[in-house]
C-alpha positions in Angstrom: 0.0 0.0 0.0 2.8 2.4 0.9 4.6 1.7 -2.4 1.3 2.6 -4.3 1.1 5.9 -2.5 4.7 6.7 -3.4 4.1 5.9 -7.1 2.8 9.4 -8.1 5.7 11.1 -6.4 8.2 8.8 -8.1 6.6 9.4 -11.5 6.8 13.2 -10.9 10.4 13.0 -10.0 11.1 10.9 -13.1 9.3 13.4 -15.3 11.2 16.4 -13.9 14.6 14.6 -14.1 13.8 13.6 -17.7 13.1 17.2 -18.7 16.2 18.4 -17.0 18.4 15.7 -18.7 17.0 16.6 -22.1 17.2 20.3 -21.5 13.7 20.7 -22.8 11.2 23.4 -22.0 7.6 22.1 -22.1 6.0 23.6 -25.2 3.2 25.1 -23.2 5.7 27.3 -21.4 7.0 28.9 -24.7 5.0 32.1 -25.3 2.8 32.3 -28.4 4.7 35.6 -29.2 8.3 36.5 -28.4 9.1 40.1 -29.0 12.7 40.7 -30.3 13.5 44.3 -29.2 16.4 45.9 -31.1 16.2 49.0 -33.3 16.8 48.5 -37.0 17.5 44.8 -36.7 15.3 43.5 -39.6 15.7 39.8 -38.9 15.0 37.9 -42.1 15.9 34.4 -41.1 15.1 32.3 -38.0 15.9 28.9 -36.6 15.4 27.2 -33.3 17.8 25.1 -31.2 16.1 22.7 -28.8 19.2 22.1 -26.6 19.3 25.7 -25.4 15.7 26.6 -25.9 16.6 29.6 -28.1 15.8 31.1 -31.4 18.5 32.4 -33.7 17.7 35.3 -36.0 19.7 36.9 -38.8 19.8 40.6 -39.7 19.7 42.3 -43.1 20.8 45.6 -41.8 23.4 44.7 -39.2 24.7 41.4 -40.5 25.1 39.8 -37.1 23.3 36.7 -35.9 21.5 37.0 -32.6 20.4 34.5 -30.0 16.9 35.1 -28.6 15.8 33.4 -25.4 12.1 32.5 -25.0 11.7 35.4 -22.6 12.8 37.8 -25.4 16.3 38.6 -24.2 18.7 39.0 -27.0 22.5 38.5 -27.2 25.0 38.5 -30.1 25.8 35.0 -31.2 28.2 35.9 -34.1 29.4 39.1 -35.7 32.4 40.1 -37.9 33.0 42.4 -40.9 32.2 39.7 -43.4 28.7 39.3 -42.1 27.3 42.1 -44.2 23.7 40.9 -44.4 22.6 37.5 -43.1 19.5 35.8 -44.4 18.3 32.2 -44.3 19.8 29.8 -41.7 19.6 26.2 -40.7 21.0 24.2 -37.8 22.7 20.9 -38.8 22.1 18.6 -35.9 24.6 16.1 -37.1 27.5 18.6 -36.9 26.0 21.0 -34.3 26.6 23.8 -36.7 24.5 26.8 -37.6 24.7 27.4 -41.3 23.9 30.9 -42.6 23.5 32.7 -46.0 25.6 35.9 -46.2 25.3 38.5 -49.0 25.3 42.2 -49.7 21.9 43.5 -51.0 22.9 47.0 -49.9 20.9 47.1 -46.7 23.8 47.5 -44.3 25.1 51.1 -44.4 28.1 50.2 -42.1 29.5 47.2 -44.0 28.2 47.4 -47.6 30.4 49.1 -50.3 30.8 49.1 -54.0 33.2 46.1 -54.0 30.7 43.9 -52.2 27.3 45.1 -53.3 25.5 42.3 -55.1 28.9 40.6 -55.5 29.9 39.2 -52.2 28.2 36.0 -51.1 29.1 33.1 -48.9 27.9 30.4 -46.7 29.2 30.5 -43.1 29.4 27.7 -40.6 29.3 28.3 -36.8 29.7 26.1 -33.8 26.2 26.3 -32.3 27.5 26.0 -28.7 30.2 28.7 -28.9 29.4 30.9 -31.9 32.9 30.3 -33.3 33.1 30.5 -37.1 34.3 27.2 -38.3 34.3 27.8 -42.0 33.1 30.3 -44.7 32.7 29.2 -48.3 32.6 32.0 -50.9 30.2 31.7 -53.9 31.2 33.8 -56.9 29.7 33.4 -60.4 30.4 36.7 -61.9 26.7 37.5 -61.9 24.7 39.6 -59.4 24.1 37.4 -56.4 22.0 37.3 -53.3 22.0 34.1 -51.3 18.6 33.9 -49.8 17.9 30.5 -48.2 19.3 27.0 -47.9 18.4 23.5 -47.1 20.2 20.2 -46.5 19.5 16.8 -48.0 19.8 13.5 -46.3 23.5 13.2 -47.3 24.5 16.6 -45.9 24.7 18.4 -49.2 23.6 22.1 -49.0 21.4 23.7 -51.6 21.1 27.5 -51.8 18.8 29.9 -53.7 19.9 33.1 -55.4 17.4 35.9 -55.5 19.3 38.1 -58.0 20.2 35.4 -60.6 18.4 32.3 -61.8 20.7 29.9 -60.0 20.6 27.2 -57.3 24.0 26.4 -55.8 25.2 23.2 -54.1 27.9 22.7 -51.5 28.8 19.0 -51.1 30.1 17.3 -48.0 33.7 18.1 -49.0 32.9 21.8 -49.2 33.1 22.0 -53.0 30.7 24.6 -54.6 28.9 24.1 -57.9 25.8 25.5 -59.7 23.3 22.7 -59.1 20.8 24.1 -61.6 20.2 27.3 -63.6 17.3 28.2 -65.8 16.2 31.6 -67.3 12.6 30.8 -66.0 13.9 31.6 -62.5 15.2 35.1 -63.6 13.7 37.8 -61.3 11.6 40.5 -62.8 13.3 44.0 -62.7 13.9 45.4 -59.3 12.4 42.4 -57.6 13.5 39.1 -56.0 13.5 35.7 -57.8 14.2 32.4 -56.1 13.7 32.5 -52.4 12.6 29.7 -50.0 13.9 26.2 -50.4 13.2 22.9 -48.7 14.3 19.3 -49.2 11.6 16.6 -49.5 12.6 13.1 -48.2 11.4 11.6 -51.5 14.5 13.2 -53.2 13.5 16.5 -54.5 13.6 20.2 -53.7 10.7 22.6 -53.5 11.7 26.1 -54.3 9.7 29.4 -54.3 10.0 32.2 -56.8 9.1 35.3 -54.8 8.0 37.8 -57.5 5.6 35.4 -59.3 4.3 33.5 -56.3 5.3 30.2 -57.8 6.6 26.9 -56.4 8.8 24.5 -58.3 9.5 20.8 -57.7 13.1 20.0 -58.7 14.4 16.4 -58.5 17.8 16.0 -57.0 18.9 13.5 -59.6 17.3 15.1 -62.7 16.9 18.9 -62.1 16.2 19.6 -65.7 12.9 17.7 -65.4 11.6 20.2 -62.8 7.9 21.1 -62.8 5.8 23.9 -61.4 3.5 23.0 -58.5 0.0 23.8 -59.6 -1.8 25.8 -56.9 -5.6 25.8 -56.7 -5.5 29.6 -55.9 -2.9 32.2 -56.7 -0.4 33.3 -53.9 0.8 36.9 -54.6 4.4 36.4 -53.4 6.2 33.4 -51.8 9.1 33.9 -49.3 10.1 31.2 -46.8 8.9 27.6 -46.7 8.8 24.9 -44.2 7.8 21.2 -44.7 5.6 20.2 -41.8 5.0 16.7 -43.0 5.5 15.0 -46.4 2.2 16.3 -47.7 2.0 19.8 -46.1 4.0 23.0 -46.5 3.7 26.3 -44.7 4.8 29.4 -46.7 5.1 33.1 -46.0 3.6 35.7 -48.3 4.5 39.4 -47.8 4.0 42.8 -49.3 7.0 45.0 -50.0 4.6 47.9 -50.0 4.3 48.2 -53.8 1.3 45.9 -54.3 -2.3 45.5 -53.1 -2.3 42.3 -51.1 -2.1 41.2 -47.5 0.7 39.7 -45.5 -0.2 36.1 -44.7 0.9 32.6 -43.9 -0.5 29.8 -45.9 -0.7 26.1 -45.4 -0.6 24.0 -48.5 -1.6 20.4 -48.8 -0.8 17.9 -51.6 -2.2 14.5 -52.4 -0.1 13.8 -55.5 3.5 14.2 -54.4 3.6 17.9 -55.0 2.5 17.9 -58.6 -0.2 20.2 -57.3 -1.3 21.7 -54.0 -4.3 23.3 -52.4 -4.5 26.1 -49.9 -5.8 24.4 -46.8 -5.4 27.2 -44.2 -4.6 30.9 -44.2 -3.4 33.1 -41.4 -3.4 36.8 -42.1 -0.5 38.3 -40.1 -1.4 42.0 -40.3 -0.3 45.1 -42.1 2.7 45.7 -39.9 4.2 42.2 -40.0 6.0 41.1 -43.2 6.4 37.3 -42.4 9.5 35.8 -43.9 10.8 32.5 -42.5 9.9 29.7 -40.0 11.2 27.7 -37.1 9.9 24.4 -35.8 9.5 24.2 -32.0 8.3 20.8 -30.9 5.1 20.2 -33.0 4.5 23.9 -33.4 5.8 26.4 -35.9 6.8 30.0 -35.4 7.1 32.7 -38.0 9.5 35.7 -38.0 7.9 39.2 -38.7 10.8 41.1 -40.4 8.9 44.4 -41.0 10.8 44.9 -44.2 8.1 47.0 -45.7 9.2 49.8 -43.3 12.8 49.5 -44.6 11.6 49.9 -48.2 9.4 52.8 -47.2 12.4 54.8 -46.0 13.0 53.3 -42.6 11.0 56.1 -41.0 10.1 55.4 -38.3 12.8 52.8 -37.6 11.1 49.7 -36.1 12.3 48.5 -32.7 10.1 45.4 -32.2 10.2 42.2 -34.3 7.7 39.6 -33.1 8.3 35.8 -33.4 4.8 34.4 -33.5 3.3 30.9 -33.2 1.2 30.0 -36.2 -2.4 29.1 -35.2 -4.5 28.3 -38.2 
């Protein structure tokens, strides 16, 4: 009888110990909105690291990568002169490295100059536990370049989109760079952004967004030239970041630079034919002052970064100081 009375206590102790050993914060304790407070940060990319219960955000205007605790406190994770503008990021759990896109779109008045503008681009690798830069691989094609987002396949190869030229690049496990695929169809319209978000599907293909036309493309890893456009049942005005939530669902960000008449929103797409086509299954309008860009997976939930880039393109007046990270609730 005594042992039965002790059972709930023992189970509670085991639960607490398990959480401590795994360094996990119960999902219900993570706020639905975390406010990143730093003037002029414009965080375009976001990722989440379970081991330290922190978000990591990039910055188009400062270049640094910041670590954001779930209480909103912010510290610098990495910064150096080569980090002109940082964009899409991923954490490689097999190597414990944060991998980031670096480019110069002209948004950082302190680090950008005529020798780097639309010319300097690299992928940087950081130790996720220390912030130490382990490697930086330059990508130079002689064309205008803006590395926007990246993804990893099951073998550790990295694929990167270019928003200024119609290219997708690849960095293999040995660190060798190549142009994985290029096609004039991916050329951006004048004064706009082309290829943007990118994800790897476990069935062996990439799904890539083209921002200016609101299109998605399915690109097989082993036969890129046989790519197809994903047919959507309804038009999406622009497509920024993507996240694969299961093999048949994608969440995407759609935002308004301020030059068009459409809302900022997050869409959920569903496909029943291996991404030959997709249907909009849910929509979450994020509001006029949001500009959703990229996503982070936190347990079974997904959070979106509000970058507020419409204010930058409107002259940066007033300069925003708060950049919410918000849980997606369809």
